[in-house]
C-alpha positions as CSV (number, residue, x, y, z in Angstrom):
1,M,-28.1,25.5,21.4
2,S,-25.9,22.8,21.2
3,D,-22.2,23.0,22.6
4,S,-21.0,19.9,20.3
5,P,-18.0,20.8,18.6
6,N,-19.0,18.0,16.1
7,T,-22.1,19.7,15.4
8,P,-21.5,22.9,13.0
9,T,-24.4,25.7,14.0
10,L,-25.3,28.6,11.7
11,E,-26.5,31.6,12.6
12,D,-28.9,34.0,10.7
13,E,-26.6,36.5,9.4
14,E,-27.5,38.5,6.3
15,G,-30.8,37.2,6.1
16,L,-29.8,33.8,4.7
17,L,-31.5,31.6,6.7
18,P,-35.3,30.9,6.1
19,S,-37.8,32.2,9.0
20,S,-39.7,29.3,11.3
21,P,-41.0,28.5,14.0
22,S,-38.5,28.3,17.0
23,S,-38.7,25.1,18.9
24,S,-36.2,23.2,19.9
25,E,-38.0,19.8,18.6
26,N,-38.7,21.1,15.2
27,N,-37.0,18.7,12.8
28,S,-37.4,19.3,9.2
29,S,-37.4,17.3,6.1
30,D,-34.1,18.5,5.1
31,G,-32.0,18.0,7.8
32,K,-32.3,21.2,9.8
33,A,-33.5,21.7,13.3
34,L,-34.3,24.8,15.2
35,E,-33.1,25.3,18.4
36,A,-35.2,27.2,21.2
37,D,-33.0,30.6,20.1
38,G,-33.5,30.2,16.8
39,D,-30.2,29.1,15.3
40,V,-30.1,26.6,12.7
41,V,-27.9,23.2,13.5
42,L,-27.2,21.2,10.5
43,S,-26.7,17.6,11.3
44,D,-23.2,16.2,10.2
45,D,-24.9,14.5,7.0
46,L,-27.2,17.0,5.5
47,A,-29.1,15.1,2.4
48,G,-25.8,13.1,1.4
49,I,-23.3,16.1,2.3
50,D,-20.7,15.7,5.0
51,V,-20.9,19.3,6.5
52,H,-17.9,19.0,8.2
53,Q,-16.0,17.8,5.4
54,A,-17.7,20.6,3.0
55,K,-16.0,23.2,5.6
56,R,-12.8,21.7,5.4
57,V,-12.8,21.6,1.9
58,L,-13.7,25.1,1.4
59,E,-11.2,26.4,4.2
60,A,-8.3,25.0,2.3
61,A,-9.7,26.2,-1.2
62,L,-9.9,29.8,0.6
63,L,-6.7,29.3,2.4
64,S,-4.3,28.5,-0.6
65,A,-6.3,30.7,-2.8
66,T,-3.9,33.7,-4.4
67,E,-6.7,35.8,-4.9
68,P,-10.7,35.9,-3.8
69,L,-12.9,33.3,-4.7
70,P,-16.6,33.6,-5.5
71,A,-19.0,31.6,-4.1
72,V,-19.9,29.9,-7.6
73,E,-16.5,29.1,-8.1
74,L,-16.5,27.6,-5.0
75,R,-19.7,25.3,-5.7
76,R,-18.2,23.8,-8.7
77,M,-15.7,21.9,-6.0
78,F,-18.8,19.8,-4.9
79,Q,-20.8,16.9,-6.8
80,P,-23.7,17.3,-6.4
81,D,-24.0,21.1,-6.3
82,L,-24.6,22.4,-2.9
83,G,-26.7,25.4,-3.6
84,A,-26.3,28.8,-3.3
85,E,-28.0,29.1,0.2
86,L,-26.0,26.3,1.7
87,M,-22.8,27.2,0.3
88,N,-23.6,30.8,1.6
89,R,-24.4,29.3,5.3
90,L,-21.1,27.1,5.2
91,L,-19.0,30.3,4.3
92,V,-21.0,32.1,7.2
93,D,-20.4,29.6,9.6
94,L,-16.6,29.1,8.4
95,Q,-16.2,33.0,9.2
96,Q,-17.7,32.8,12.3
97,D,-15.5,29.6,13.2
98,W,-12.5,32.0,12.2
99,Q,-13.8,35.0,14.3
100,D,-11.3,35.2,17.5
101,Q,-8.0,34.0,15.3
102,A,-5.3,36.1,13.9
103,V,-6.8,35.3,10.2
104,Q,-10.4,36.3,9.3
105,L,-12.5,35.3,6.6
106,L,-14.3,38.1,4.6
107,R,-17.0,38.4,2.0
108,L,-15.6,41.1,-0.8
109,A,-17.3,42.2,-4.0
110,S,-15.0,39.6,-5.9
111,G,-15.4,36.9,-3.5
112,W,-14.5,35.3,-0.2
113,R,-10.6,35.4,1.3
114,F,-8.7,35.0,4.5
115,Q,-6.9,37.8,5.5
116,T,-4.9,39.1,8.5
117,R,-6.3,41.5,11.1
118,P,-5.6,44.8,10.7
119,D,-4.8,45.4,14.6
120,L,-1.8,43.0,13.5
121,Q,-0.4,44.4,10.5
122,V,2.1,46.9,12.8
123,Y,3.7,43.6,13.4
124,L,3.8,42.0,10.0
125,E,5.4,45.0,8.5
126,R,8.3,44.4,10.4
127,L,9.1,41.6,8.5
128,R,8.9,43.2,5.0
129,D,12.3,44.4,3.2
130,T,12.2,48.3,3.3
131,R,15.8,48.9,1.7
132,P,15.7,51.2,-1.0
133,P,16.2,49.5,-4.5
134,R,19.8,49.4,-5.8
135,Y,20.4,50.5,-9.5
136,S,22.9,49.8,-11.5
137,R,25.6,51.7,-13.0
138,A,23.9,51.3,-16.4
139,V,20.5,52.3,-15.1
140,L,21.4,55.0,-13.3
141,E,23.1,56.7,-16.7
142,T,20.2,55.8,-18.7
143,L,18.1,57.6,-16.0
144,A,20.5,60.5,-16.2
145,I,20.3,61.0,-20.2
146,I,16.3,60.9,-19.9
147,V,16.6,63.7,-17.5
148,Y,18.7,65.3,-19.6
149,R,16.3,65.7,-22.4
């Protein structure tokens, strides 16, 4: 497997990659090459698509989103359309890129999103303001009337 930081690699997770013979010299017409260990290495320019740039765009969209984004919605950012299979491959590869970080890319029923790792929640909760809410005199009087009735 290539250790070059410029060559994105995609591992066969969730059955997203097609099965084909394992050979380090096997180059298919769509720009993919299978390494000896079965991993697929995408060229940086797959059918006119800059894979590195596509991953950067996906990363920016997911980091700036306020809610999970489905793959269908993420595909709308690209012209020409990347297709469902390539989009899923890019997202899985991006997920692998973030595997050892404080933030992880998760696939949910409603789409993909970045979130902090559960083991760091203890520290993040210390940033939350835990003061009890303060009620005005008018709100307290209204509540007292409601309780009385």
